[in-house]
RODO-2510 file (C-alpha; in nm, 4 decimals, decimal comma):
residues 536
     n   res          X          Y          Z
     1     x    -0,2164     2,4060     1,2865
     2     x     0,0281     2,5431     1,0331
     3     x    -0,0582     2,8452     0,8227
     4     x    -0,0380     2,6920     0,4774
     5     x    -0,0797     3,0335     0,3143
     6     x     0,2373     3,1638     0,4812
     7     x     0,5471     3,2197     0,2660
     8     x     0,7375     2,9081     0,1724
     9     x     0,9978     2,8272     0,4396
    10     x     1,3666     2,8330     0,3571
    11     x     1,4217     2,4718     0,4632
    12     x     1,2467     2,1571     0,5796
    13     x     1,3686     1,8229     0,7161
    14     x     1,1809     1,6269     0,4471
    15     x     1,0265     1,7544     0,1249
    16     x     0,7598     1,5197    -0,0114
    17     x     0,6530     1,5695    -0,3730
    18     x     0,2957     1,4486    -0,4147
    19     x     0,0046     1,4343    -0,1680
    20     x    -0,1665     1,1227    -0,2992
    21     x    -0,2213     0,8315    -0,0603
    22     x     0,1503     0,7403    -0,0560
    23     x     0,2858     1,0915    -0,0045
    24     x     0,0215     1,1706     0,2568
    25     x     0,0894     0,8458     0,4437
    26     x     0,4616     0,9212     0,4419
    27     x     0,4007     1,2654     0,5940
    28     x     0,1733     1,1200     0,8624
    29     x     0,4270     0,8465     0,9399
    30     x     0,6993     1,1077     0,9832
    31     x     0,4690     1,3096     1,2070
    32     x     0,3927     1,0016     1,4162
    33     x     0,7623     0,9985     1,5032
    34     x     0,7768     1,3736     1,5662
    35     x     0,9380     1,4747     1,2358
    36     x     0,8250     1,7764     1,0351
    37     x     0,7776     1,7673     0,6599
    38     x     0,6688     1,9907     0,3738
    39     x     0,4412     1,8375     0,1112
    40     x     0,3997     1,9987    -0,2299
    41     x     0,1112     1,8907    -0,4482
    42     x     0,0323     2,0268    -0,7938
    43     x    -0,3459     1,9862    -0,7633
    44     x    -0,5535     2,2007    -0,5305
    45     x    -0,8290     1,9402    -0,5005
    46     x    -0,8356     1,5630    -0,4816
    47     x    -0,8653     1,3671    -0,8017
    48     x    -1,1939     1,3729    -0,9910
    49     x    -1,1307     1,0101    -1,0826
    50     x    -1,1722     0,7255    -0,8311
    51     x    -0,8414     0,5497    -0,9154
    52     x    -0,7751     0,2572    -0,6782
    53     x    -1,0583     0,0720    -0,5067
    54     x    -0,8990    -0,1724    -0,2631
    55     x    -0,6991    -0,1241     0,0570
    56     x    -0,5701    -0,4637     0,1607
    57     x    -0,5661    -0,5847     0,5191
    58     x    -0,1959    -0,5256     0,5698
    59     x    -0,2290    -0,1643     0,4545
    60     x    -0,5213    -0,1231     0,6930
    61     x    -0,3015    -0,2472     0,9788
    62     x    -0,0383     0,0109     0,8928
    63     x    -0,2955     0,2884     0,8526
    64     x    -0,4523     0,1938     1,1873
    65     x    -0,1268     0,3068     1,3507
    66     x    -0,1949     0,6526     1,2016
    67     x    -0,5484     0,6693     1,3404
    68     x    -0,7340     0,6865     1,0088
    69     x    -0,8974     0,3451     0,9673
    70     x    -1,2271     0,4339     1,1358
    71     x    -1,2844     0,7186     0,8919
    72     x    -1,1749     0,5015     0,5992
    73     x    -1,4354     0,2411     0,6908
    74     x    -1,7064     0,5047     0,7428
    75     x    -1,6475     0,6439     0,3956
    76     x    -1,5872     0,3110     0,2255
    77     x    -1,8134     0,0463     0,0793
    78     x    -2,0483    -0,1089     0,3368
    79     x    -1,9021    -0,4158     0,5110
    80     x    -2,1690    -0,6553     0,3867
    81     x    -2,1237    -0,5708     0,0173
    82     x    -2,0039    -0,8667    -0,1938
    83     x    -1,6570    -0,8904    -0,3425
    84     x    -1,7556    -1,1121    -0,6360
    85     x    -1,5981    -1,1245    -0,9823
    86     x    -1,8368    -1,2015    -1,2721
    87     x    -1,6931    -1,3339    -1,5988
    88     x    -1,9366    -1,2790    -1,8888
    89     x    -1,8897    -1,4578    -2,2217
    90     x    -2,2405    -1,3898    -2,3597
    91     x    -2,4256    -1,0792    -2,2347
    92     x    -2,7584    -1,2598    -2,2783
    93     x    -2,6558    -1,5425    -2,0452
    94     x    -2,5430    -1,5717    -1,6818
    95     x    -2,1699    -1,5508    -1,6017
    96     x    -1,9620    -1,8486    -1,7107
    97     x    -1,7803    -1,8173    -1,3783
    98     x    -1,8256    -1,6280    -1,0535
    99     x    -1,5265    -1,5813    -0,8269
   100     x    -1,6499    -1,5289    -0,4732
   101     x    -1,4467    -1,3708    -0,1956
   102     x    -1,5836    -1,2939     0,1526
   103     x    -1,7166    -0,9495     0,2323
   104     x    -1,5553    -0,7469     0,5088
   105     x    -1,8362    -0,8546     0,7444
   106     x    -1,7805    -1,2194     0,6499
   107     x    -1,4080    -1,1888     0,7233
   108     x    -1,4755    -1,0311     1,0626
   109     x    -1,6885    -1,3336     1,1482
   110     x    -1,4311    -1,5765     1,0076
   111     x    -1,1434    -1,4262     1,2045
   112     x    -1,3331    -1,3660     1,5311
   113     x    -1,2476    -1,6974     1,6947
   114     x    -0,8958    -1,7439     1,5566
   115     x    -0,6353    -1,7255     1,8319
   116     x    -0,3204    -1,8670     1,6712
   117     x    -0,1917    -1,5485     1,5043
   118     x    -0,3080    -1,6424     1,1548
   119     x    -0,5783    -1,3726     1,1442
   120     x    -0,5062    -1,0145     1,0422
   121     x    -0,5844    -0,7309     1,2784
   122     x    -0,7783    -0,5605     0,9985
   123     x    -0,9576    -0,7040     0,6939
   124     x    -0,9476    -0,5231     0,3627
   125     x    -1,1619    -0,2193     0,2838
   126     x    -1,2973    -0,1033    -0,0498
   127     x    -1,2664     0,2736    -0,0857
   128     x    -1,2228     0,4864    -0,3942
   129     x    -0,8705     0,6200    -0,4160
   130     x    -0,9979     0,9751    -0,4473
   131     x    -1,1802     0,9362    -0,1146
   132     x    -0,8711     0,7896     0,0523
   133     x    -0,6773     1,0854    -0,0817
   134     x    -0,9365     1,3188     0,0690
   135     x    -0,9244     1,1467     0,4100
   136     x    -0,5459     1,1649     0,4259
   137     x    -0,5089     1,5133     0,2806
   138     x    -0,7518     1,6515     0,5377
   139     x    -0,5281     1,5045     0,8084
   140     x    -0,2270     1,6751     0,6527
   141     x    -0,4007     2,0129     0,6575
   142     x    -0,4779     1,9714     1,0281
   143     x    -0,1454     1,8327     1,1477
   144     x     0,0948     2,0784     1,3165
   145     x     0,4024     1,8916     1,1860
   146     x     0,2955     1,8920     0,8204
   147     x     0,3163     2,1928     0,5887
   148     x     0,0933     2,1036     0,2935
   149     x     0,1365     2,3289    -0,0097
   150     x    -0,1421     2,2596    -0,2590
   151     x    -0,1021     2,4112    -0,6032
   152     x     0,2778     2,3815    -0,5934
   153     x     0,4830     2,1754    -0,8373
   154     x     0,8447     2,0607    -0,8410
   155     x     1,0406     2,1914    -1,1401
   156     x     1,3888     2,0610    -1,0648
   157     x     1,6161     1,9504    -0,7839
   158     x     1,9857     1,9526    -0,6986
   159     x     2,1503     1,7223    -0,4463
   160     x     2,4842     1,8636    -0,3282
   161     x     2,5499     1,5799    -0,0840
   162     x     2,4596     1,7780     0,2283
   163     x     2,1059     1,8774     0,1310
   164     x     1,8643     1,8891    -0,1609
   165     x     1,7618     2,2177    -0,3209
   166     x     1,4227     2,2132    -0,4899
   167     x     1,2945     2,4638    -0,7468
   168     x     0,9187     2,5012    -0,7087
   169     x     0,6364     2,6689    -0,8953
   170     x     0,3190     2,8097    -0,7425
   171     x     0,0747     2,6970    -1,0120
   172     x    -0,2081     2,9097    -0,8706
   173     x    -0,0349     3,2463    -0,8340
   174     x     0,2354     3,2054    -1,0960
   175     x     0,5147     3,2566    -0,8435
   176     x     0,8433     3,0727    -0,8122
   177     x     1,0149     2,9494    -0,4995
   178     x     1,2943     2,7330    -0,3698
   179     x     1,3304     2,5104    -0,0681
   180     x     1,6187     2,3253     0,0915
   181     x     1,5578     1,9846     0,2445
   182     x     1,7671     1,7308     0,4271
   183     x     1,5870     1,4640     0,2221
   184     x     1,3418     1,4666    -0,0694
   185     x     1,0955     1,1901    -0,1538
   186     x     0,9215     1,1559    -0,4883
   187     x     0,5648     1,0319    -0,4444
   188     x     0,4604     1,1921    -0,7710
   189     x     0,3337     0,8974    -0,9708
   190     x     0,4338     0,6967    -1,2746
   191     x     0,5505     1,0047    -1,4679
   192     x     0,7584     1,1171    -1,1711
   193     x     0,9462     1,4450    -1,2123
   194     x     1,1657     1,3373    -0,9203
   195     x     1,2635     1,0132    -1,0906
   196     x     1,3503     1,1917    -1,4143
   197     x     1,5522     1,4560    -1,2286
   198     x     1,7633     1,1904    -1,0549
   199     x     1,8168     0,9901    -1,3741
   200     x     1,6875     0,6692    -1,2127
   201     x     1,5760     0,4256    -1,4805
   202     x     1,2919     0,1736    -1,4734
   203     x     1,2774    -0,1711    -1,6240
   204     x     0,9612    -0,2615    -1,8160
   205     x     0,8298    -0,6158    -1,7865
   206     x     0,5443    -0,7568    -1,9923
   207     x     0,2800    -0,5722    -2,1966
   208     x     0,2117    -0,2002    -2,2025
   209     x    -0,1387    -0,0943    -2,3038
   210     x    -0,3594     0,2152    -2,3228
   211     x    -0,6925     0,2233    -2,1420
   212     x    -0,9984     0,4440    -2,1159
   213     x    -1,2020     0,4732    -1,7943
   214     x    -1,5558     0,6108    -1,7878
   215     x    -1,6729     0,7001    -1,4383
   216     x    -2,0508     0,7356    -1,4208
   217     x    -2,3684     0,7111    -1,2130
   218     x    -2,6511     0,4814    -1,3077
   219     x    -2,9401     0,3130    -1,1270
   220     x    -3,0330     0,0983    -1,4252
   221     x    -3,0997    -0,2586    -1,2978
   222     x    -2,9532    -0,3937    -1,6221
   223     x    -2,6067    -0,3418    -1,4733
   224     x    -2,6843    -0,5802    -1,1860
   225     x    -2,8978    -0,8312    -1,3720
   226     x    -2,6725    -1,1142    -1,2530
   227     x    -2,6717    -0,9966    -0,8927
   228     x    -2,4473    -0,7591    -0,7009
   229     x    -2,0747    -0,7728    -0,7684
   230     x    -1,7492    -0,5881    -0,7272
   231     x    -1,6187    -0,6439    -1,0777
   232     x    -1,7392    -0,7814    -1,4102
   233     x    -1,5060    -0,8839    -1,6954
   234     x    -1,6599    -0,9416    -2,0373
   235     x    -1,5410    -1,1318    -2,3406
   236     x    -1,6120    -0,8146    -2,5367
   237     x    -1,3122    -0,6488    -2,3755
   238     x    -1,4681    -0,4302    -2,1055
   239     x    -1,4374    -0,4311    -1,7273
   240     x    -1,7138    -0,2888    -1,5086
   241     x    -1,6437    -0,2003    -1,1448
   242     x    -1,9106    -0,1116    -0,8937
   243     x    -1,7553     0,1643    -0,6853
   244     x    -1,9870     0,2078    -0,3881
   245     x    -2,2209    -0,0897    -0,3677
   246     x    -2,4846     0,1250    -0,5356
   247     x    -2,5071     0,3551    -0,8335
   248     x    -2,1481     0,4583    -0,9065
   249     x    -1,9481     0,2658    -1,1669
   250     x    -1,6331     0,2628    -1,3765
   251     x    -1,6291     0,1058    -1,7214
   252     x    -1,2834     0,0370    -1,8659
   253     x    -1,1690    -0,0762    -2,2095
   254     x    -0,8367    -0,1164    -2,3875
   255     x    -0,7398     0,1058    -2,6794
   256     x    -0,5381    -0,0426    -2,9627
   257     x    -0,1844     0,0792    -3,0256
   258     x    -0,2926     0,3171    -3,3031
   259     x    -0,6562     0,3601    -3,1997
   260     x    -0,7688     0,7199    -3,1484
   261     x    -0,9509     0,8279    -2,8355
   262     x    -1,3214     0,7721    -2,9112
   263     x    -1,5658     1,0608    -2,9453
   264     x    -1,8191     0,8739    -2,7300
   265     x    -1,6311     0,6571    -2,4782
   266     x    -1,9508     0,5655    -2,2935
   267     x    -2,0871     0,4153    -2,6151
   268     x    -1,7740     0,1984    -2,6385
   269     x    -1,8277     0,0777    -2,2813
   270     x    -2,1854    -0,0224    -2,3641
   271     x    -2,0784    -0,1947    -2,6851
   272     x    -1,8051    -0,3981    -2,5180
   273     x    -2,0223    -0,4860    -2,2200
   274     x    -2,2838    -0,5991    -2,4686
   275     x    -2,5743    -0,4244    -2,2956
   276     x    -2,7529    -0,0925    -2,3156
   277     x    -2,8336     0,0970    -1,9974
   278     x    -2,9429     0,4394    -1,8838
   279     x    -2,6792     0,6721    -1,7381
   280     x    -2,7709     0,9485    -1,4964
   281     x    -2,4376     1,1308    -1,5180
   282     x    -2,0900     1,0833    -1,6614
   283     x    -1,8606     1,2009    -1,3825
   284     x    -1,5257     1,1755    -1,5542
   285     x    -1,3360     1,0187    -1,8429
   286     x    -0,9696     0,9319    -1,7978
   287     x    -0,7017     0,7712    -2,0144
   288     x    -0,4133     0,5813    -1,8629
   289     x    -0,1273     0,3538    -1,9609
   290     x    -0,0994     0,0104    -1,8062
   291     x     0,2543    -0,1139    -1,7529
   292     x     0,4607    -0,3367    -1,5285
   293     x     0,7806    -0,1621    -1,4261
   294     x     1,0043    -0,1300    -1,1207
   295     x     1,2733     0,1355    -1,0789
   296     x     1,6296     0,0071    -1,0917
   297     x     1,7012     0,1996    -0,7726
   298     x     1,4855     0,3577    -0,5036
   299     x     1,7484     0,6116    -0,4024
   300     x     1,9903     0,8641    -0,5477
   301     x     2,1849     1,0273    -0,2654
   302     x     1,9404     1,2188    -0,0498
   303     x     1,6497     1,1615    -0,2886
   304     x     1,4129     0,8644    -0,2607
   305     x     1,1254     0,7213    -0,4620
   306     x     0,8074     0,5702    -0,3163
   307     x     0,4796     0,4448    -0,4591
   308     x     0,4103     0,4725    -0,8320
   309     x     0,7272     0,6747    -0,8880
   310     x     0,9158     0,3572    -0,7910
   311     x     0,6875     0,0921    -0,9411
   312     x     0,3934     0,0824    -1,1803
   313     x     0,1425    -0,2022    -1,1912
   314     x    -0,1873    -0,2744    -1,3594
   315     x    -0,4831    -0,2499    -1,1180
   316     x    -0,5361    -0,6279    -1,1357
   317     x    -0,4859    -0,7646    -0,7856
   318     x    -0,4792    -0,4236    -0,6164
   319     x    -0,1023    -0,4305    -0,5657
   320     x    -0,0029    -0,0813    -0,6800
   321     x    -0,1277     0,1532    -0,4084
   322     x    -0,0869    -0,1091    -0,1366
   323     x     0,2778    -0,1649    -0,2244
   324     x     0,3210     0,2126    -0,2125
   325     x     0,1608     0,2430     0,1307
   326     x     0,4110    -0,0136     0,2588
   327     x     0,6913     0,1933     0,1038
   328     x     0,5687     0,5053     0,2838
   329     x     0,5664     0,3446     0,6272
   330     x     0,9056     0,1746     0,5809
   331     x     1,0748     0,4913     0,4601
   332     x     0,8910     0,7198     0,7002
   333     x     1,0103     0,5753     1,0282
   334     x     1,3639     0,5348     0,8927
   335     x     1,3855     0,8986     0,7809
   336     x     1,2524     1,0063     1,1211
   337     x     1,5126     0,7892     1,2950
   338     x     1,7933     0,9337     1,0846
   339     x     1,6846     1,2921     1,1385
   340     x     1,6331     1,2156     1,5068
   341     x     1,9991     1,1267     1,5359
   342     x     1,9621     0,7708     1,6637
   343     x     1,9963     0,5766     1,3365
   344     x     2,3139     0,4667     1,1652
   345     x     2,3756     0,5094     0,7910
   346     x     2,2607     0,1589     0,7006
   347     x     1,9050     0,2181     0,8189
   348     x     1,8128     0,4389     0,5218
   349     x     2,0082     0,2036     0,2985
   350     x     1,7789    -0,0777     0,4084
   351     x     1,4737     0,0920     0,2525
   352     x     1,5565    -0,0258    -0,0978
   353     x     1,6852    -0,3613     0,0280
   354     x     1,3484    -0,4250     0,1922
   355     x     1,0933    -0,2680    -0,0367
   356     x     1,2235    -0,3260    -0,3895
   357     x     1,2025    -0,7085    -0,3624
   358     x     0,8411    -0,6693    -0,2480
   359     x     0,7654    -0,4647    -0,5608
   360     x     0,9364    -0,7181    -0,7856
   361     x     0,7334    -1,0009    -0,6327
   362     x     0,4071    -0,8068    -0,6532
   363     x     0,4826    -0,7171    -1,0152
   364     x     0,4818    -1,0870    -1,0988
   365     x     0,1660    -1,1498    -0,8955
   366     x    -0,0006    -0,8679    -1,0864
   367     x     0,1143    -1,0229    -1,4135
   368     x    -0,0319    -1,3551    -1,2980
   369     x    -0,3849    -1,2189    -1,2753
   370     x    -0,3394    -0,9869    -1,5730
   371     x    -0,2739    -1,2925    -1,7896
   372     x    -0,6175    -1,4302    -1,6989
   373     x    -0,7784    -1,0924    -1,7745
   374     x    -0,6179    -1,0812    -2,1176
   375     x    -0,6647    -1,4493    -2,1999
   376     x    -1,0374    -1,4641    -2,1245
   377     x    -1,1538    -1,2494    -2,4222
   378     x    -0,8879    -1,4095    -2,6417
   379     x    -1,0194    -1,7577    -2,5616
   380     x    -1,3778    -1,6455    -2,6211
   381     x    -1,2840    -1,4889    -2,9548
   382     x    -1,1088    -1,8117    -3,0519
   383     x    -1,4342    -2,0014    -3,0083
   384     x    -1,3819    -2,1646    -2,6684
   385     x    -1,7080    -2,3080    -2,5376
   386     x    -1,8713    -2,1890    -2,2178
   387     x    -1,7722    -2,5118    -2,0352
   388     x    -1,4116    -2,4608    -2,1463
   389     x    -1,4106    -2,1005    -2,0290
   390     x    -1,5740    -2,1970    -1,6996
   391     x    -1,3201    -2,4721    -1,6344
   392     x    -1,0287    -2,2430    -1,7132
   393     x    -1,1588    -1,9634    -1,4907
   394     x    -1,2522    -2,1958    -1,2066
   395     x    -0,8940    -2,3211    -1,2044
   396     x    -0,7689    -1,9628    -1,1705
   397     x    -1,0113    -1,8434    -0,9013
   398     x    -0,7489    -1,9125    -0,6332
   399     x    -0,5769    -1,5888    -0,7321
   400     x    -0,8100    -1,3524    -0,5444
   401     x    -0,7868    -1,5408    -0,2124
   402     x    -0,4306    -1,4256    -0,1531
   403     x    -0,3657    -1,3231     0,2076
   404     x    -0,0140    -1,4612     0,1752
   405     x     0,0797    -1,1991    -0,0846
   406     x    -0,0417    -0,9127     0,1314
   407     x     0,0877    -1,0311     0,4698
   408     x     0,3653    -1,2772     0,3958
   409     x     0,6446    -1,0572     0,2595
   410     x     0,9547    -1,0594     0,4761
   411     x     1,2871    -0,8803     0,5081
   412     x     1,5256    -1,1603     0,5965
   413     x     1,7906    -1,0186     0,3586
   414     x     1,7775    -0,6713     0,5152
   415     x     2,1028    -0,5415     0,6677
   416     x     1,9106    -0,4188     0,9745
   417     x     1,7474    -0,7539     1,0542
   418     x     1,9269    -1,0117     1,2705
   419     x     1,8203    -1,3073     1,0586
   420     x     1,9080    -1,6379     1,2199
   421     x     1,9744    -1,8277     0,9005
   422     x     1,8330    -2,1746     0,8500
   423     x     1,4583    -2,1996     0,8029
   424     x     1,2923    -1,9118     0,6206
   425     x     0,9528    -1,7753     0,7278
   426     x     0,6647    -1,9985     0,6235
   427     x     0,4431    -1,8849     0,3372
   428     x     0,1048    -1,9872     0,2011
   429     x    -0,0913    -1,8303    -0,0823
   430     x    -0,4297    -1,8320     0,0920
   431     x    -0,3365    -1,7614     0,4517
   432     x    -0,1093    -1,5934     0,7026
   433     x     0,1544    -1,8272     0,8437
   434     x     0,2167    -1,6972     1,1977
   435     x     0,5728    -1,6834     1,3228
   436     x     0,8502    -1,4544     1,4370
   437     x     1,1429    -1,5436     1,2131
   438     x     1,3314    -1,2113     1,2019
   439     x     1,2227    -1,0097     0,9008
   440     x     0,8639    -1,1329     0,9047
   441     x     0,5516    -0,9538     1,0225
   442     x     0,4850    -1,0420     1,3844
   443     x     0,1571    -1,2254     1,4535
   444     x    -0,1302    -1,0267     1,5979
   445     x    -0,3511    -1,1826     1,8641
   446     x    -0,6094    -1,0501     2,1072
   447     x    -0,4806    -1,0260     2,4632
   448     x    -0,6839    -1,1473     2,7600
   449     x    -0,8615    -0,8124     2,7955
   450     x    -0,9551    -0,8196     2,4256
   451     x    -0,7000    -0,5549     2,3210
   452     x    -0,5178    -0,6397     1,9963
   453     x    -0,1496    -0,6961     2,0695
   454     x    -0,0540    -0,4617     1,7845
   455     x    -0,2347    -0,1775     1,9634
   456     x    -0,0018    -0,2231     2,2608
   457     x     0,3176    -0,1830     2,0603
   458     x     0,5057     0,1462     2,0934
   459     x     0,5734     0,3973     1,8171
   460     x     0,9429     0,3024     1,8186
   461     x     1,0903    -0,0399     1,8867
   462     x     0,9066    -0,2690     2,1274
   463     x     1,0707    -0,5579     2,3093
   464     x     0,7928    -0,8075     2,3733
   465     x     0,8791    -1,0130     2,6817
   466     x     0,6975    -1,3463     2,7044
   467     x     0,9466    -1,5019     2,9457
   468     x     0,7420    -1,4641     3,2603
   469     x     1,0700    -1,3680     3,4283
   470     x     1,1098    -1,0038     3,3201
   471     x     1,4128    -1,0886     3,1058
   472     x     1,3689    -0,7806     2,8880
   473     x     1,3772    -0,5083     3,1552
   474     x     1,7538    -0,4553     3,1606
   475     x     1,7765    -0,4820     2,7802
   476     x     1,5270    -0,2001     2,7303
   477     x     1,7000     0,0122     2,9935
   478     x     2,0293    -0,0314     2,8087
   479     x     1,8658     0,0707     2,4794
   480     x     1,7081     0,3786     2,6351
   481     x     2,0451     0,4839     2,7766
   482     x     2,1753     0,4790     2,4180
   483     x     1,9013     0,7253     2,3232
   484     x     1,6893     0,4720     2,1351
   485     x     1,3065     0,4833     2,1347
   486     x     1,2372     0,1525     2,3081
   487     x     0,9345     0,0235     2,4952
   488     x     0,8900    -0,2965     2,6941
   489     x     0,5701    -0,4966     2,6566
   490     x     0,5350    -0,7837     2,9009
   491     x     0,2778    -1,0427     2,7954
   492     x     0,1622    -1,3408     3,0002
   493     x    -0,0501    -1,5338     2,7538
   494     x    -0,0008    -1,8935     2,6409
   495     x    -0,1567    -1,8385     2,2966
   496     x     0,0734    -1,5428     2,2289
   497     x     0,3738    -1,7390     2,3538
   498     x     0,2919    -2,0248     2,1149
   499     x     0,2519    -1,7975     1,8125
   500     x     0,5520    -1,5779     1,8959
   501     x     0,7835    -1,8773     1,9441
   502     x     1,0459    -1,7085     2,1642
   503     x     1,0620    -1,5481     2,5092
   504     x     1,2019    -1,2200     2,3733
   505     x     1,0973    -1,0675     2,0407
   506     x     1,2083    -0,7263     1,9189
   507     x     0,9473    -0,5574     1,6983
   508     x     1,0101    -0,2544     1,4767
   509     x     0,7693     0,0391     1,4269
   510     x     0,6228    -0,1378     1,1205
   511     x     0,5355    -0,4645     1,3050
   512     x     0,8309    -0,6539     1,1528
   513     x     1,0518    -0,8638     1,3782
   514     x     1,4114    -0,7414     1,4059
   515     x     1,5453    -1,0095     1,6457
   516     x     1,4318    -1,2844     1,8812
   517     x     1,5823    -1,5157     2,1420
   518     x     1,5002    -1,7257     2,4455
   519     x     1,7634    -1,5805     2,6751
   520     x     1,8774    -1,2243     2,7254
   521     x     2,2153    -1,1662     2,5577
   522     x     2,5150    -1,0258     2,7426
   523     x     2,5318    -0,6425     2,7507
   524     x     2,8089    -0,6219     2,4891
   525     x     2,6276    -0,8616     2,2541
   526     x     2,3040    -0,6670     2,2995
   527     x     2,4857    -0,3429     2,2284
   528     x     2,6193    -0,4842     1,9007
   529     x     2,2720    -0,6048     1,8081
   530     x     2,1226    -0,2632     1,8775
   531     x     2,3786    -0,1089     1,6445
   532     x     2,2818    -0,3499     1,3677
   533     x     1,9035    -0,3130     1,3879
   534     x     1,9294     0,0677     1,3963
   535     x     2,1669     0,0760     1,1003
   536     x     2,4945     0,1380     1,2811
***
């Protein structure tokens, strides 16, 4: 374990600014590949506010590789808790619409007998963002390859082309310091100091609004008079989220453009919910700006952006943190490969090529659901009847059953993917379309001994050989001779062969397919392909 109270080192391979879920995941991903990092974080404790509440199934798959999913589920909402949305037009009457989505336990049962690759390895998990931050930050403190510096802030940075020099401030002791890094990554949120220092601009899309969150404890049954739920949206302009399946809640309302912060924000929550209730304790009050924006670039020289520093979304749909977790994994293994000396220059260049289109797509999906959120109180205020509101909302309920958004993004345009051309990967809103078109997420299935196939993949590249003839042995040996981290996984399973579509499938550290074929290519062709997929 590192001594985090020791003097600041002179240099580090990677300096990560921000130890929220994205920055912490990036550090753990680097460590998974044997790469050291220094993480500076202004706060000395995790956030007092719960922030995010939803880790989607794809993020859970990626976090499983880091060994943290068991603890996340232990500390998260119980698996049998409902994930229902209640839409309330009149507080004295039942919801005009209830959007139901299966609980984690329900999804486990639904996916148990699926053997065609269309089931995720992990279902979603509800967990307050502050608790996820605590889980991950504890891992950083314990990891020998991570130097976590809590209470330190970035003041400025200079990229001279060979390294990045960072000016830092010890916010606890009032000291100053500097650190040189081969690469620097800004995971420091929507107001990113790193982004401002690089001059990277962001493009705003859609509305920008101010919000107030009141985080509180209450056991008053009035809050659950319509049954248990995850989220309630009212025509009065308030949103109520149950945080733990029990007595912890967040009430949120929008502030007008010139509206002052209220003296009694809890009273505003009650007014806009349209009910009175007893509160045991107000835990925190927070103000935040909702906006839809994606950075025009994710990189400036040796400096990168990830998470909210690269894209800002409204919480509708749960896309913000989950998009950031995908950024962290994508960038993490590529930085490790570059610093490890086996990657070519195009590998780091592929980070933006792969992840920025995902953010742009998710921005629009967020806007999709945000429009319903904003339109519901507007329709009610305009005098729409309960049957009209119910019919409108019932038409839109498809939006929360969206496995395709979380699992179906692909990197066919990436320079380090050997895309075949022709047919693109299949995509459905409600489901995972299994397949191995290069650029897509490989399908996960249970092997004959019950082990998930994903758990058998190596930390580097894995050549999955389904040929039954050991066609991949010489290919992996050739890759290893080039100094590449390659593993061979031989699978003799008809269900896997059907879902994986080819005899040979090359899988990257992030489960995405880099290449596939029926026959082993000639040594020179394979050598050229290895250069491409590793960024040569």
